N, C-alpha and C positions, 0 to 999 in steps of 0.2 A: 452387512452388505445389502440385504433386502431393503432395509430402511433407507439407505443411501440411494438405492435405485428408485424408490418411490419419491423421495424428496428432490433429488437432483436430475432424475431421468437416467436412461440407460447410458452405459459407458460408450463413448465414441471412439472409433478407431482413428489412427493417424491419417488413414486414407480419406476420412470424412472431413478433414480440415477445411476443404474448399466449401463445404456446405455451410460452415459457420462464418464464412467471410461475409462482409456487409456491403450494402449499396451506398452510394453517396448520400441518399436521403436518410438511411438508417444511421449514418455517421453523425447526423445532427443531434439526435437524442443521446447517442452513446458517447460521443466525444465533444459535443458542443453545448451541453446544458450548463457547464461551468461558465462559459463565455456569455451565453444568452441571459443567464440569471443575473449577471452583473449589471444588466440594464436596470434592474430593480434597486440597486444600491450605489452604482457608480455616480450618476448625476446627483443623487441625494448626498453622497459623501462630499462632493464639491460644494453643494449649496449649504451644507452644514458648516463648513469652514467659513463660508461667506456670510453667515448669520451676523457676524460682527459689524457688518456695514448695512444691515437691514435690507430694504427693498433695492438698494443699489446693486446688491449681489445678483439680482435677476437680470440686470443689464449686461453683466459680464459673463453669465453662464453660457451664453451662446458662443462667444469667441473661445472660451475655455473648452467647451465641448467640441468645437471645430478643431482646436489644436489636438485634443485627444483622438478625434476621428482621423485626423491626418496622420498622427503617429500610428494609429491602428492600421491604416492603409499601407504605410511603409512596412510595418511588421508583417502584414498579410502578403505583400509582394515578395518579401524576403523568404518567408516560409514556403511560398510556392516554389521558389528556387531550391530551397533545402529539400523539399519533397522529391523534386526531380533529380537532384544530385545524390540523395541518400534514400533510395526506395526501400532499403532494409529497415528503416525506422530508427528510432533512438533520438531523433531530434537534436536538442542542444547537447546532450551527452556525446553522441557519436560525432557531431560536427566539431565540437571543441576538442575532443580527444585526438581526432585524426589530423587536425589542422593547427591546434595551439599547444598540443602536448598532453601527456597523461594527467598532470596536475590540474590543468584547466578543465579537462574532461571530468575529473572527479569533483571539482568545484561545481560544475554544471549539474552533475548527477545529484550532489547534495542539495543544490537549490531546487531541483525538480522534486525530489522526495519531500523536502520541507513544504514546498508549494502544494503538493498533492495531499499530504496528511492534513495540513491546515485547511485546505479547501473542503475536505470532508467534515471536519469539526465545525468550521464556520458556517458552511452551507446548511448542515442539519440543525445547528443551533439557531440560525436565522429563521429557518422554516418553522421549527417547533416554537420558537419565541413568538412568531407572528400568530400562530394558532392559539397559543396560550394568552396572548393579548386580546384576541377575539373572544376567548372563553376563559376568563380569569380563574375559574374553578380548577383548571388544569395546571396552573402555575406551580403548585407543590409537587407535581409529577413531572416537572420539566426534564430532569436528568433521565428518568425512566423512559419517557417518550423519546428522547434523543437516542437512547441505546436501542430501543425497540426498532425505530426507523433505521438505525445503522445496521442492525442485524438483517432486516428485511432487504435492504439494498445489497448487502453482501451476499445474501442467499440468492437473490435474482441473478447476480453476476456469476455466482458459482454454477449456475445452470448453463452458461455459455453466452457468447456475444449476441447471437440472434435473439435469444430469449430476452435479454436485457433491452435490446433495441425495440422489440415488439412491446414490452411492458411500459417503456417510457415514451413511446411515440405519441400516444394520445395526449398526455399532459403537455408535451412540447408543442403539438399542433394547436391545442387550445390556447396556450400562452401566446403564441405568435399571432394567431388569427384574431384573438380578442384585442390584444394591444395594438396591432397594426390597424385594426378596424377603428379603435378609439382615436388613434393618431389621425387617420384619414378623416373621420367625422370632425375632429377638432380643427384640423386645417381648413376643411370646407366651411365650417362655421366662422372661422376667423376671416376668411376671404369674403364671405357674404356680409360679415359685420364690419367690413372696412378696416380690419386689423384690431378691432376692440370687441371681442366676443363677450357676452354676458354668461357668467358661470351658472349652471343649473343649480349646483350646490356651492355656495361661495366658500372659498378656502378661508382659514383663520387669517386675521389681519397680520401684517408684518410691520416692522419698524420703518419709519420714514428714512429716506436716503440720508446716510451720514449721521443718523440719530445716535448711534452708539460707537462710531469710530470712522476713520477715513479709509479709503481704498488705497492700499499700498501695493507696490510691486511684489513684495514678499508674500502678502496675503494672496495675491493672484497665483503666485508660484505654488503656494501651499494648496490652494484649491485645485490647481492643475494636477498636482501629485496625488491628491485624494481622488480626483476623477479618474485617474489612470488605473484605479482598481477595476474599472470596467473592462480592462484588457486581459485580465487574468484568465487563463484557460485557452487562449488563442493557439498556444504551442502544442496543444494536445494532439491535433491531427497529424503533425509531423512525427510525433512519437509512435503513432499507431498505424503507419502506412501499411504494414503487412496484414492488417486486419481487413483490408478492402479487397473486393473481387478484382480480378484482372480486367483491364490494366490498372494495377493498384495505384501507381503514382497519379495517373489521370483522374481516377475516381476520388482519391484523397484530395487532390487540388479542387475538384468540383465541390466536395463536401465542405472544405475550408471556405470556398467562395460563398456557399449558402450561409454558413455560420457568420462570417464577417459581414456579409451584405445585410442580413437580418439585424445583427447587432448595431451596425452603423445607422440603419434606419430607425431603430428604437432609440438610440442615444440622441440622434438629431431631433426626432419627434418629441421626446420627453423634454429636452432642453428648450425647444421652440415653444411648445405649449405651456411650459412652466412660466415662461416670460409673459406670454400674451394673456394667460389666465391668472397671473399673479400668484402662482403656487410656489411658496417658499418652503424650505425645510423647517421642521420643528425639532427643538432640542430632544434627542432620544431619551434624556433623563426626565423629561416633562411628563406629568401624569396624563396630559391631553395629547400625547404623541400620536401622530398618524404618519404613515409613510408618504413620500412625495407622489409615488405612483398611484396609490389609492385615492389621494386627494385630487389628483389630476383626472382620474377616471370619473370621480363624482362630479367634478366641475364640468366635464364635457357631456356626460350622459345622465347624471343624476344617480341616485342610489336605488336603481331598479335591478332588473335581471342582469343587464350587462355588467353592472357594478359588482354584483355578487359572483358572477362568472369570472370576472377579472381577478377579484380577490382570491378565488379558488385556484385559478391558474397560476397566480403569483406564488401562492403558498406551495403548490405542488412543485413548481420549478425550483423554488428556493430549497425545498427539502430534497429534491432529487438531483440537484446540481452536483452532489457528491459523486454521482455515477461516473463523471469524467475521470476522476481519480482512480476509481476501480477499474476502468478500462485501460488507463495509461501507466499508473505506477507499477503494476506487475510486469509490464513489458520493459520498463526502464530497469527495474530490479533484475530482470532476466539478463539484460545486457551486462550489467555490473557483475552478476554472478558468473557469466561466461568469461569475464575478464578476471575472475578470482577476487573480486572486491566485496562480494557478498556470499553467503553460504550457497552452495551449489543447488540446494533444494529450490531456490528461486528460479532456476533455469529449467525446471521440469514442469511439463504440463500435466494437469490432473485428468480426471475421468471425463470431463466435458471440454477438453482441449483449451482450458484456461489455466493460467499460472496460479494455482491454488494457494501456494505459499505466500505469494505477494498479496492476494486478497485477504488472507487470514492476518498477515502482519499489519496491513493497512487498517483492518477492522480493530485490531487490538490497540494500535497506537492512537487512532482517532477516539476510540472508546475511553482510553486513559485520559486524553485531553478533556473530553466532555465531562468525565467524572471529576477531575481535578478542578476544572473551572466552573463546576456546578451547572453545566449546560449553557453558560453565558460566555461566549468566546469573542466578544467585541474587541478585547485587547489583543487578540491574535491577528486581526486584520492587517496591521502594518507589516507583520512578518510575512503574511500571505502575499502582499504586493512585492515585497523585496525578493522573495524566492522567485517569483515569476519574472521580474525585470532583470535579475541577475542571469537567469537562464536566457532571456531574450538577448542580452548584451553579448554573452559568450557565443551564442549561436551566430549573431551577426558578424562578430569579429572573426569567428572561425570561417564563415563563408567568404570574407574578404581574403583571408589567407588561401582559401581553396581556389579562388579565381586567379590569384597571383601565381600559385603553384602550377596551375594549368596554362599560364601564359595568356589568360583572357582578361581583358580590361573592359572599358566601355561601361554601358548602362548597368549590367549585372553587378560589377564590382562597385560602381558608384552608389547603387541602390543599397547594397549591404553596408557600405561605409557610412552612408547617411543614417541608416538604421542603427548601426553600432553606436554612433555618436549620440543620436537622439535618445535611444534607450539607456545608454550609459549615463547621460546627463540626468535623465529622469530618475534613474536609480539613486544617484547622489542626492538629488532633491528630496526623494522619499526618505532616504537615510537620515538626512539632516533634519527635515521637518518633523519626522515621526520618531526621532531617536528617543526622546523622553517619554513617548507614548508606548514604548515597548520594542522599537526597532533595534535597540541595543542587544536584545536577546539573540539576534542573528549572529553576533560576534561570539556567542557561546554554542548555539545549536549547530551551525554549519561546521565549525572546527570539530565538534563532537562527532558529527557524521563522517567527516574526513578521517578522523582517528579510527573509527570503526572500519572504514574501507582499508586503511593502511594495515591495521592489525590483522584483518582477515586475509589480505594478500600475503602478509608476512608468514602467516600460518601455513597457507597453501604452498608457498615457496619452500618452506621448511619441510613439509611433508614430501614434496616432489624430490627434494634433495636427498631425503632419507630412503625413499622407496625406489627411485629410478636406478636401473642397472642395465648393463649390456653384457653381463656375464652369462655364459652358457649354463644349462642345467648340470648340477654336480651329480655324477654317477658313482663317485667313490664310495667304498663301504662306510656305513654309518654305525655309530654306537647305538645299541639297542636302548630304547627309551624306558624310563620308569613310568608305569601306567598306574595311576591312583584312582580308585573308584570310591568316593564317599558313600557310605550306606547307613541306613537307619535300622533296617531289620532284613530278614530273609523274605523277599517278596518276588513276585513275577517281574517287577520292575528291576530289582537287584539282579536277578538271574539274566535278564536281557542285557543289562549294562556289562556284566562280567563276560558274557559270551562275546560281545563286541570287543571288549578289552583284550581278550585272549587272541583275537584275530590280528591285533597289532603286534603281538609278540613281546619280547622283553620281560621285564620284571613287573608282574601284575600284583597290585596290593589293594585289598579292600580295607578301607579305613572307617572305623566307627568311633565316634566321640561319646564317651560314657558320661552322661549327665544324670545325676541323682540315681545311680544304680541301674541305668539302662544297659541293655546288651549282655546281661548276666547269663542268659541262656544261648546267646549267639555262638559261643565256643562249641557247645555240644552240637548245635544245628550245623555248624561249619564242618565239623568232623564227619557228620553223617551224610550231608548233602553235597559237600565239595571235595573234601580230601579223599574219602573212600572211593567215590566214582573216579577220581583222578588216578588212584593207584590201580583200579581195575582196568583202566585204559592205557596205563603206562605213560600218563601225562603229568606235567608239573602243575600242581594246584596253586591257585592264587593264594597269597599270604593274607591272613587276617591280622589286622593291626588294631589294637584297642588303645585309645588315647584318653587318659584321665583328664577330667575338667572339673576341678573342685569349685570353681566359681561359676559353673553352669554356662560357660561360653561355648559356642559352636565354631564360629569362624576363626577365632584367634588360634586355637589348637590346630585346626586344619591348615591354616596359613603357615604356621611355624613348621609343621611337618613337611609341607610342600617345599618350603625354603631349604629345609635340611636335605630333602631328596635331591634338590638341585646340586648341592655340594657333593653328593655321592657320584654324580655323573657330570663332571665339569665340561666334558666335550659332547654331552648328549642333551636330550630333551626330557622334560617331564610332561606327560600327558595326563590331564585331569578329565575324567569322564563323569559327567554329572547326570544321574538319572532324574527324571522329572515327570510328574503327573500333569497331563494336559486334559482339561475338561472341555466338552463340547458346549457347555453353557457358561456364559461369561460370569454369571453371578455365583457359580460354584467356586470361583477363585477366592471368594471371601471365606470359604469353608476350609481352605488348606493354607498352611503357613507358607511363607515365601522364602524358605531356606535356600532353595536352588537358585532363585534369582539373586538373593543377597550374596551367595558364594560366587556366582558368576561376576557380579559387580565388583566384588573385592579383588578377584583375580585379574579382571580386565584393567582396573585402575591401579593395580599393583605395579604394572609397568615392567614386565620381564618377558623378553622375546623368546626365552627358552621354555616358557610354560605355554602349552597348547591346551585350550579348553574345548571339549566336545560335549554337546548335548545329546542325550539319548532319551527321547520322549516316549511316554506310555500313554496312549490315548484312551480315555475312559468312555464307555458306551453311553453313560448318562451323566 
């Protein structure tokens, strides 16, 4: 506990929850890094698809980005309405569950979880990959670096929302200020040059228009679907509304406005400058690969201080974009747990008022993906976008039903209807265009998550059916129990356990399993220290039972004896009192065998309601 205090800070009381709530500005690094970081790979993803048509792709990146930005604006307006209508948070899961039914809600929940887990793996992998490409000596340590960064981000989030916001504010400000500054300088240079600026550092040449293929509608659609990865993370604020200071809905809407406004500016600026500076994507598999964003900064400002600051900011934001998932997934998991679709541990806040179980689960799942894929998670990006747009679509459709149920039409309903159609069509486009690239895996992963939800709920329903009762407490006479105390020798621990057993009344039996001649002197000790004192006080002495164990087993003879005792009292109970040594030093546990723990486990998993297990601890001084 002292170590936890030093690492995570003091335990916060529930009354201090308001202190941990965040401002709209703090919401940007906590809930917006996922969205903002997509400016580094969204336009590049579209340009990569357009490589097939060479320089001609630069002529259509503007309209494609405009379409993505328009869709982003529609989603933004819709989520503003969602925040106002559902201030308790939950976003797509809550909206879909309450308006489209439980199944739609679970589908949205599965999509969000898939989105958040993949966001962590992809974001950290992209950031570490960029660092490793700048410093090739680090490439052999790619997986290790990913896992270290994952643990650092998880640790910061375990300290609380305020701490994570403070830790990630500087990289976010640096990223926004540097890139907006580059865009402004680039636009000014373009205007002064009459629309044809000269690059300070010329980007690599691109194929001439039509040199390698023609521009088709399907290619444009595929480029649009790739560019839509820039919208992932926009839903995060609607899931985390309760994290904001009062008035929470208003502050959440303001934070969402900041995030979407900055993202739209970055997307538009990158697309525009890419065209006028002739910066096209480079095949990621090429040994001469450079990102579109770094080439653009070099073209506008050269490779000086601004360039290296930009590269640093991009790397930091890519690495830290996983923070959005750490802020949001635990809250979505909490809502699912409250509805009995995930273990109840996900609904409990930890020492720093964060949902610790959600953070730990996210860390483990993302770490598993990073290890399995060797720190290279590019193949997961299609799944990433599908999870986000499935959540978008269900949220929009749910809000349409919400307005209809309230009897309100007009602009709000129309806006959500347009959003549902737009995001739904985009989802289908991504599924079709990326199916062979890995999108097919969603047909496995999302049903698997739904199965987990259903099985968890079925278990909790079964438990409720078994333990719920409205019967009054039974005061009728009860049959005296058989009380069994497993003992190894006559010790102070044995004496304490027997004293407690005698208070329960009934038939008290001390049971010793004889292994390789053990307990030979126990009969004499029993006569002297148990039976004679009982006669002197006119009491009934506990019975000593010696069980032979020719195969040196302990648990099996004890279990058989307990089952036999049950048959002796078909209408009563058997109480097993287990004496146990408890050390104040954790490492002392390695010096003692775990017979007590093993016996408890066997009795617990034996599954008999008539057997009651009671622990009697003996605390050691050292």
